[in-house]
C-alpha positions as CSV (number, residue, x, y, z in Angstrom):
1,M,62.8,325.2,73.3
2,K,65.1,327.3,71.2
3,Y,64.3,330.8,70.0
4,I,63.1,330.8,66.4
5,D,65.9,333.2,65.3
6,E,68.5,330.5,66.1
7,F,67.1,328.4,63.2
8,Q,67.4,331.2,60.7
9,D,71.0,332.3,61.5
10,P,72.8,333.3,58.3
11,E,76.3,332.2,59.5
12,L,75.1,328.8,60.6
13,A,73.2,328.4,57.2
14,R,76.4,329.1,55.3
15,R,78.3,326.5,57.3
16,L,75.7,323.9,56.6
17,L,75.7,324.8,52.9
18,D,79.5,324.5,52.9
19,G,79.2,321.1,54.4
20,I,76.6,320.0,51.8
21,H,78.8,321.3,49.0
22,A,81.8,319.5,50.4
23,A,79.9,316.2,50.8
24,A,78.1,316.0,47.5
25,T,80.2,314.3,44.8
26,R,77.5,312.6,42.7
27,P,73.9,313.5,41.6
28,W,71.3,312.9,44.2
29,A,67.5,313.4,44.2
30,L,65.8,314.1,47.5
31,M,62.1,314.5,48.2
32,E,60.6,316.5,51.0
33,V,57.2,315.1,52.0
34,C,55.7,318.2,53.5
35,G,54.2,321.3,51.9
36,G,55.4,323.5,54.8
37,Q,59.0,322.4,54.1
38,T,58.4,323.1,50.4
39,H,57.4,326.7,51.2
40,T,60.5,327.1,53.4
41,I,62.7,325.8,50.6
42,I,61.3,328.1,48.0
43,R,60.9,331.2,50.2
44,H,64.5,331.1,51.3
45,G,65.9,329.9,47.9
46,I,67.5,326.8,49.6
47,D,67.2,324.7,46.5
48,Q,69.1,327.3,44.4
49,L,71.9,327.5,47.0
50,L,72.6,323.7,46.9
51,P,75.3,322.2,44.8
52,D,74.2,321.2,41.3
53,E,74.5,317.5,42.4
54,V,71.6,317.8,44.9
55,E,68.1,318.1,43.5
56,L,65.0,318.6,45.7
57,I,61.8,317.1,44.5
58,H,58.5,318.4,45.9
59,G,56.3,315.5,47.1
60,P,52.6,315.2,47.8
61,G,52.9,316.8,51.2
62,C,50.1,319.3,51.0
63,P,46.9,318.0,52.7
64,V,44.6,320.3,50.8
65,C,46.2,319.4,47.5
66,V,45.8,315.7,47.8
67,T,42.1,315.8,49.0
68,P,40.4,314.0,46.1
69,L,38.1,315.8,43.7
70,E,35.3,313.4,44.5
71,V,35.4,314.4,48.2
72,I,35.5,318.1,47.3
73,D,32.4,317.6,45.2
74,K,30.7,315.7,48.0
75,A,31.6,318.6,50.4
76,L,30.0,321.1,47.9
77,E,26.9,319.0,47.6
78,I,26.4,318.7,51.3
79,A,27.2,322.3,52.0
80,A,24.5,323.4,49.5
81,R,21.7,321.5,51.3
82,P,19.1,323.3,53.3
83,G,19.5,323.0,57.1
84,V,23.2,322.3,56.9
85,I,26.0,324.4,58.5
86,F,29.2,323.4,56.8
87,C,32.4,324.2,58.7
88,S,35.9,324.1,57.3
89,F,39.4,325.5,57.7
90,G,39.7,328.6,55.5
91,D,42.2,327.1,53.0
92,M,39.5,324.7,51.7
93,L,37.1,327.3,50.6
94,R,38.8,328.2,47.4
95,V,39.8,324.6,46.4
96,P,38.1,324.1,43.0
97,G,35.7,321.2,42.7
98,T,34.4,320.1,39.3
99,D,32.4,323.3,38.6
100,R,32.5,325.5,41.8
101,D,34.1,325.9,45.2
102,L,32.8,326.5,48.8
103,F,33.0,330.3,48.3
104,R,30.5,329.9,45.4
105,V,28.3,327.7,47.5
106,R,28.3,330.3,50.2
107,S,27.5,333.1,47.7
108,E,24.6,331.0,46.5
109,G,23.1,330.9,50.0
110,G,24.8,327.9,51.6
111,D,25.8,328.3,55.3
112,V,29.5,327.8,55.0
113,R,31.6,328.9,58.0
114,V,35.4,329.1,58.6
115,V,36.5,327.7,61.9
116,Y,39.9,327.4,63.5
117,S,39.3,324.1,65.3
118,P,37.0,321.1,64.8
119,L,35.8,321.8,68.4
120,D,34.5,325.1,67.1
121,A,32.2,323.2,64.8
122,L,31.1,321.0,67.6
123,K,30.2,324.1,69.6
124,I,28.2,325.4,66.7
125,A,26.3,322.1,66.7
126,Q,25.5,322.5,70.3
127,Q,24.2,326.0,69.7
128,N,22.1,324.9,66.7
129,P,20.4,321.7,67.7
130,D,17.9,322.0,64.8
131,R,20.6,322.1,62.1
132,E,23.0,319.5,60.8
133,V,26.6,320.7,61.3
134,V,29.4,319.1,59.2
135,F,33.1,319.6,59.7
136,F,35.4,319.0,56.7
137,G,38.1,316.7,58.3
138,I,41.2,316.5,56.0
139,G,44.9,316.2,56.4
140,F,47.8,314.0,57.4
141,E,48.5,312.4,60.7
142,T,48.9,315.9,62.2
143,T,45.3,317.0,61.9
144,A,43.7,313.6,62.5
145,P,44.0,313.5,66.3
146,P,42.0,316.7,67.0
147,N,39.4,315.5,64.5
148,A,39.2,312.1,66.2
149,M,38.9,313.8,69.6
150,T,36.0,316.0,68.3
151,V,34.1,312.9,67.2
152,Y,34.9,311.2,70.5
153,Q,33.5,314.2,72.4
154,A,30.4,314.4,70.2
155,R,29.6,310.8,71.0
156,K,30.4,311.2,74.7
157,L,28.2,314.3,75.0
158,G,25.4,312.8,72.9
159,I,25.5,315.5,70.2
160,R,23.6,313.9,67.3
161,N,23.6,316.8,64.8
162,F,27.3,316.7,64.2
163,S,29.2,314.8,61.6
164,L,32.7,314.6,60.0
165,L,33.4,314.5,56.3
166,V,36.6,312.5,56.4
167,S,39.6,312.6,54.0
168,H,42.6,311.8,56.1
169,V,45.7,310.3,54.5
170,R,48.9,308.6,55.9
171,V,52.5,309.3,54.8
172,P,54.2,305.9,54.9
173,P,52.0,304.3,52.3
174,A,52.5,307.3,50.1
175,I,56.3,306.8,50.3
176,E,55.8,303.2,49.3
177,A,53.6,304.3,46.4
178,I,56.3,306.8,45.2
179,M,59.1,304.3,45.5
180,T,57.2,301.6,43.5
181,S,56.2,304.0,40.7
182,P,58.0,303.3,37.4
183,S,58.8,307.0,37.0
184,C,60.4,307.3,40.5
185,R,63.7,309.2,40.7
186,V,63.7,309.7,44.5
187,Q,66.8,308.4,46.3
188,A,66.1,309.8,49.8
189,F,63.3,311.5,51.9
190,L,63.1,314.4,54.2
191,A,60.3,313.2,56.5
192,A,57.8,315.7,58.0
193,G,58.6,316.5,61.6
194,H,55.0,317.2,62.7
195,V,53.8,313.9,61.3
196,C,56.5,312.1,63.2
197,S,55.7,314.1,66.4
198,V,52.4,312.3,66.4
199,M,53.2,308.9,64.9
200,G,56.8,308.5,65.8
201,I,59.3,306.8,63.4
202,A,58.4,303.1,63.8
203,E,57.0,302.8,60.3
204,Y,60.0,304.2,58.5
205,P,62.9,301.8,59.1
206,A,61.2,299.0,57.1
207,L,60.7,301.5,54.2
208,A,64.3,302.6,54.4
209,E,65.5,299.0,54.3
210,R,63.2,297.8,51.6
211,F,63.9,300.6,49.2
212,Q,67.5,301.3,50.3
213,V,66.7,305.0,50.9
214,P,67.8,307.3,53.7
215,I,64.9,308.9,55.6
216,V,65.7,311.9,57.7
217,V,63.0,313.4,60.0
218,T,63.3,317.2,59.5
219,G,61.8,320.4,60.9
220,F,60.6,323.5,59.0
221,E,63.0,326.3,59.6
222,P,65.8,327.0,57.1
223,L,68.5,325.4,59.3
224,D,66.2,322.4,59.9
225,I,66.0,321.8,56.2
226,L,69.7,322.3,55.6
227,E,70.6,320.0,58.4
228,G,68.2,317.4,57.0
229,I,69.8,317.7,53.6
230,R,73.3,317.5,55.0
231,R,72.5,314.3,56.9
232,T,70.7,312.8,53.9
233,V,73.6,313.6,51.5
234,R,76.1,312.2,53.9
235,Q,74.2,308.9,54.1
236,L,73.8,308.7,50.3
237,E,77.6,309.3,49.8
238,R,78.4,306.5,52.3
239,G,75.9,304.1,50.8
240,E,73.8,304.1,53.9
241,H,70.0,303.9,54.3
242,T,68.9,304.5,57.8
243,V,66.3,306.6,59.6
244,E,67.7,309.7,61.4
245,N,65.8,312.1,63.6
246,A,67.2,315.6,62.9
247,Y,64.2,317.2,64.7
248,P,64.7,315.9,68.3
249,R,63.3,319.1,69.9
250,A,59.8,318.0,68.7
251,V,60.0,314.4,67.7
252,R,60.4,311.3,70.0
253,A,60.9,307.9,68.5
254,E,57.6,306.7,70.0
255,G,55.7,309.8,69.0
256,N,52.6,310.7,71.0
257,P,51.0,307.5,72.4
258,A,47.9,309.3,73.6
259,A,47.2,310.7,70.2
260,Q,47.8,307.3,68.6
261,A,45.4,305.7,71.0
262,M,42.7,308.2,70.1
263,L,43.3,307.5,66.4
264,A,43.1,303.8,66.9
265,D,39.8,304.2,68.8
266,V,38.0,306.5,66.4
267,F,39.5,305.7,63.0
268,E,40.3,302.6,61.0
269,V,42.8,302.3,58.1
270,T,41.3,302.2,54.6
271,D,42.4,302.7,51.0
272,R,42.3,306.3,50.0
273,S,42.3,308.2,46.8
274,W,44.8,311.1,46.4
275,R,44.1,313.9,44.1
276,G,46.3,313.7,41.0
277,I,47.8,310.4,42.1
278,G,45.0,307.8,42.5
279,V,44.2,305.2,45.0
280,I,46.9,304.2,47.4
281,P,46.2,301.1,49.5
282,A,45.9,301.5,53.3
283,S,46.8,305.2,52.9
284,G,43.9,306.8,54.8
285,W,41.6,306.6,57.7
286,R,37.8,306.5,57.9
287,L,35.6,306.5,61.0
288,S,35.4,303.1,62.7
289,E,32.2,301.2,63.0
290,R,31.7,302.5,66.6
291,Y,31.6,306.1,65.3
292,R,30.1,305.4,61.8
293,A,26.9,307.4,62.8
294,Y,29.1,310.5,62.7
295,D,30.3,309.9,59.2
296,A,28.9,312.6,56.9
297,E,29.2,310.4,53.8
298,H,26.9,307.9,55.4
299,R,24.6,310.4,56.9
300,F,23.9,312.4,53.8
301,S,24.2,309.5,51.2
302,V,25.9,311.6,48.6
303,E,25.8,309.6,45.4
304,N,26.1,310.0,41.6
305,I,29.1,312.4,41.9
306,T,30.7,312.9,38.5
307,T,34.1,314.6,38.6
308,R,36.0,316.4,35.9
309,E,39.6,317.8,36.3
310,P,40.6,320.8,34.1
311,A,42.4,319.4,31.1
312,A,45.1,322.2,31.4
313,C,45.9,321.5,35.0
314,R,49.1,319.4,35.6
315,S,48.9,319.5,39.4
316,G,48.9,315.7,39.5
317,E,52.4,315.7,37.9
318,V,53.5,318.4,40.4
319,L,52.2,316.3,43.3
320,Q,54.2,313.3,42.1
321,G,57.3,315.3,41.7
322,L,57.4,314.7,37.9
323,I,57.5,318.4,37.0
324,K,58.1,321.7,38.8
325,P,55.2,324.1,39.0
326,H,56.6,326.6,36.5
327,E,56.9,323.8,33.9
328,C,53.1,323.7,33.7
329,E,51.9,325.8,30.7
330,A,49.0,327.2,32.7
331,F,51.1,328.3,35.7
332,G,50.9,332.1,36.3
333,T,48.7,332.6,33.2
334,T,45.3,330.9,33.3
335,C,46.1,329.4,36.7
336,T,46.8,331.9,39.5
337,P,45.8,332.1,43.2
338,R,42.7,334.2,42.1
339,T,41.8,331.8,39.3
340,P,43.2,328.4,40.4
341,L,42.8,325.4,38.2
342,G,44.1,323.0,40.9
343,A,44.5,322.8,44.7
344,T,48.3,323.2,44.5
345,M,47.7,326.8,43.5
346,V,45.2,327.5,46.3
347,S,46.7,325.9,49.5
348,S,49.0,327.7,51.8
349,E,51.2,324.6,51.5
350,G,50.8,324.0,47.8
351,A,53.9,323.9,45.6
352,C,52.4,326.0,42.9
353,A,51.3,328.6,45.4
354,A,54.9,328.7,46.7
355,Y,56.4,329.2,43.3
356,Y,53.8,331.9,42.5
357,L,54.1,333.7,45.8
358,Y,57.9,333.8,45.8
359,R,58.1,334.6,42.1
360,R,59.8,331.4,41.1
361,L,58.8,331.6,37.4
362,G,61.6,329.5,35.9
363,T,64.4,332.1,35.9
364,T,67.5,331.9,38.0
365,P,67.8,334.6,40.6
366,T,71.0,336.5,41.4
367,P,73.0,335.4,44.5
368,Q,71.6,338.5,46.3
369,E,68.0,337.4,45.5
370,A,68.5,333.9,46.8
371,S,69.2,333.8,50.6
372,P,68.8,330.9,53.0
373,V,67.3,333.2,55.6
374,A,64.5,335.7,55.7
């Protein structure tokens, strides 16, 4: 394992940038499919240091942001019920539902608790056998295995008062949906390294071949991003469309077989709605029949949910890469991290939050303000 400073070295960053500038001769549009990568790009000003020919489009890579409003409203309904302990990671508590968020539910008397692992929620269930404990299980392929393991453990230990509200999504179907959209401008992808560390890269070659797009598996530090861009631009200039692993220190081609086996046992593939995008076929997971008793949606029978997105919020267009956050009229005015209209302004991986946090307000910084390293 390398020291983290090695992947933020200014001299190496300049060399990679020089290589990208030398390679790019035509306009290219690349999409990063990870909110963590988006924050690295905006924090270090990477997109502003690239040649004019290379545009980075921020994709729907934030798990909090793509959790559909209907599921958020179901979480709010369940959390408000007497006798329920509702557990979640902290970044979900301020995600706005139709008319409130989990913080509001807690202020109104709901037992909403922040945990740092789904196993923490399972422990709470063991300690409170007379209460129903629900964990809000969201995210991409990276968070799905620990959630699957927790349900597996609950069944193995015979813990009956634990359930999972599931909203897991999968990256490859999202790439397919993006590429088949009539408004698509994407010509290449920076794939999320942590997703591939779990699932491997087996699903990507078919997508690269079908849509004639390079896909480069990329890490999260500044040099990781720059190397991913360099490899992608090189492929585009050569007319190639293959899958490359630029993150070998964490990603193996086969991924993590043990995690994949756990996912196959506990979950089954299903269609899933993405907030701001709509339903993408086969893009999510739900608990399989064997574990259906631990599905909070079935256990609590939440029905008659009526959702309503704020008319001024354009987070759906941000998630599809159609606009940059600062191009939304509400950005930084009526929509801020303290008064968010959409999840993209709340999440630690949201594009709107990145633009607000790093003061990317639509103006071009000076060269001194934009640096590829911290």
